[in-house]
C-alpha positions in Angstrom: 0.0 0.0 0.0 1.3 3.5 -0.9 1.2 5.8 2.1 2.2 9.4 3.1 3.7 10.0 6.5 2.8 13.1 8.6 6.4 13.8 9.4 7.8 16.5 11.8 11.4 15.3 12.1 10.8 14.3 15.7 11.3 10.8 17.1 7.7 9.7 17.1 7.0 10.4 13.4 10.4 8.9 12.5 9.6 5.7 14.4 6.0 5.4 13.1 7.4 5.7 9.6 9.9 3.0 10.3 7.4 0.7 11.9 4.9 0.9 9.0 7.6 0.4 6.4 8.6 -2.7 8.3 5.1 -3.9 7.9 5.7 -3.9 4.1 4.1 -0.7 3.0 5.6 1.9 0.6 5.9 5.4 2.0 7.1 7.7 -0.8 6.0 11.0 0.8 6.8 12.9 3.9 4.1 15.5 4.6 5.1 18.3 6.9 2.7 21.0 8.1 4.4 24.2 9.3 2.1 26.0 11.7 4.4 28.9 12.3 5.0 29.8 15.9 2.6 27.6 17.7 0.1 24.8 17.2 -2.0 22.4 19.3 -1.7 19.9 16.5 1.8 20.0 15.0 5.4 19.9 16.1 7.1 23.3 15.4 10.9 23.3 16.1 13.4 22.9 13.2 10.9 22.0 10.5 13.2 23.5 7.9 15.4 20.4 8.4 12.8 17.9 7.1 13.8 18.3 3.5 17.3 17.1 4.4 15.8 14.1 6.2 13.7 13.3 3.2 16.8 13.4 1.0 18.5 11.0 3.4 15.4 8.7 3.3 15.0 8.9 -0.5 11.5 10.3 -0.1 9.7 13.3 -1.5 9.0 16.1 1.0 5.6 17.8 0.8 5.4 21.1 2.8 2.2 22.9 3.7 1.8 26.1 5.6 -0.8 26.8 8.3 -1.6 29.8 10.4 -1.6 27.5 13.5 -5.4 27.7 14.0 -7.5 24.5 14.1 -9.1 25.5 10.8 -5.7 26.4 9.2 -4.2 23.1 10.3 -7.0 21.2 8.8 -6.9 23.2 5.5 -3.1 22.6 5.3 -3.5 18.8 5.8 -6.2 18.7 3.1 -4.1 20.7 0.7 -1.0 18.5 1.2 -2.8 15.2 1.1 -5.4 15.6 -1.6 -3.0 15.8 -4.4 -1.0 12.7 -3.5 -1.3 9.2 -5.1 -1.6 7.4 -1.8 -4.0 5.0 -0.1 -3.5 6.2 3.5 -1.5 8.2 6.0 0.9 7.3 8.8 1.0 9.4 12.0 3.0 9.1 15.2 0.3 10.0 17.7 0.5 8.2 21.0 -2.0 9.8 23.4 -3.3 13.0 21.9 -7.0 12.6 21.3 -7.1 16.0 19.6 -4.5 15.0 17.0 -6.1 11.6 16.6 -9.5 13.0 15.9 -8.3 15.7 13.5 -6.2 13.3 11.4 -8.9 10.7 11.2 -11.5 13.3 10.2 -9.4 14.7 7.4 -8.4 11.3 6.1 -12.0 10.1 6.4 -13.2 13.0 4.2 -10.4 12.2 1.6 -11.1 8.4 1.7 -7.7 7.6 3.1 -6.8 4.9 5.7 -5.0 5.9 8.8 -2.0 4.0 10.3 -1.2 5.0 13.9 1.2 2.2 15.1 2.0 4.0 18.4 -1.5 4.8 19.4 -2.3 4.1 23.1 0.8 2.1 23.6 2.7 2.4 26.9 4.9 5.4 26.9 7.8 3.5 28.4 7.4 0.8 25.7 7.3 3.3 22.9 10.4 5.1 24.3 12.3 1.8 24.6 11.3 0.6 21.2 12.5 3.9 19.6 15.9 3.3 21.2 16.0 -0.3 20.2 15.1 0.5 16.6 18.4 2.5 16.3 16.8 6.0 16.1 19.1 8.7 17.4 17.3 11.8 18.6 18.0 14.8 20.7 15.8 17.3 22.7 15.3 20.6 20.9 12.5 22.2 23.0 11.4 22.0 26.6 8.2 23.4 28.3 7.9 21.6 31.7 9.1 21.9 35.2 12.1 19.8 35.7 13.3 20.1 32.1 15.8 22.9 32.3 18.1 24.3 29.6 20.5 21.5 30.3 18.1 19.2 28.4 18.5 21.1 25.1 20.7 19.1 22.8 20.6 16.1 25.1 20.5 12.7 23.5 17.4 10.7 24.2 19.1 7.5 25.5 18.4 5.0 28.2 19.7 7.3 31.0 17.5 10.2 29.7 14.6 7.7 29.7 15.1 6.8 33.4 15.2 10.5 34.3 12.0 11.2 32.4 10.3 8.3 34.1 11.3 9.8 37.5 10.0 13.2 36.4 6.7 11.6 35.5 6.4 10.3 39.1 7.3 13.7 40.6 6.0 16.2 38.0 3.5 14.2 36.1 5.1 14.7 32.7 4.8 12.4 29.7 7.9 10.2 29.2 7.5 10.6 25.4 6.8 14.3 25.5 3.3 13.7 24.2 1.9 16.6 26.3 4.3 19.1 24.8 6.8 18.8 27.7 9.6 18.4 25.2 10.2 18.2 21.4 12.9 16.1 19.6 14.9 16.1 16.5 15.9 12.9 14.7 19.6 12.8 13.7 19.6 9.2 12.4 17.3 6.2 11.9 17.4 2.9 10.1 15.7 4.6 7.2 18.4 7.3 6.8 21.1 6.7 4.2 23.2 9.4 5.9 22.9 10.9 9.4 21.8 14.5 10.0 24.7 16.5 11.4 24.1 19.7 13.3 26.7 22.3 12.5 25.4 25.3 14.4 22.5 26.3 16.6 21.1 29.0 18.9 19.5 28.6 22.3 16.6 30.8 23.2 13.9 30.8 25.8 12.4 32.1 29.0 12.0 30.9 32.6 9.5 28.2 31.7 10.6 27.1 28.2 13.6 26.7 26.0 14.4 25.9 22.4 17.4 24.8 20.4 17.1 26.4 16.9 19.4 24.7 14.4 20.9 27.3 12.1 23.0 25.0 10.0 22.9 21.3 9.3 24.1 18.9 6.7 24.1 15.2 5.9 27.1 13.3 7.1 29.1 10.5 5.6 28.7 7.1 7.3 32.1 6.0 6.0 33.9 8.8 7.7 32.2 7.8 11.0 33.3 4.2 10.8 
């Protein structure tokens, strides 16, 4: 089956794309909706890097702009998906009922199937499976008590997972960041032919939030890393 992946460049969409391809489906398109500064629906940080990721994955990147409003997000999805020769859509939603309902409503109207391989799975299980798959991701935004600026640029590995689980117990955060507590950037995955290499970045933020804005990145050479 030919599918398009709603792809943000974060760990969840990267993992969902990998899982569905492992099921035998063809995913020729990565669809990215850029909502501008803020959105209840879509990931925001470092969306400009998705075309590089698409190049590494050998896929076509389809970008759509939104004004960040619910109506604008829906219109952007419809605009991006309606012109593609696909049978369905992949998304990396885990717990967000809002995202689930919006994606299913749009795809229902367009006659497209929806593949949500992470939906309602244990957060700890999803986090562990992401690591086990070989996906390499870092934190690029934080918006929760307990996640200070020291988390920006931090690799999401087993130790980070243990600390996130502790913060869930003490602060009530989502281990996978599904509540917007943090956002991630995928640097490598089993679907990448070449890893994403961050060359420069800027840190910005306030007392309750922080962001790592990548200002320059390229695709690395696996042979040089051997």
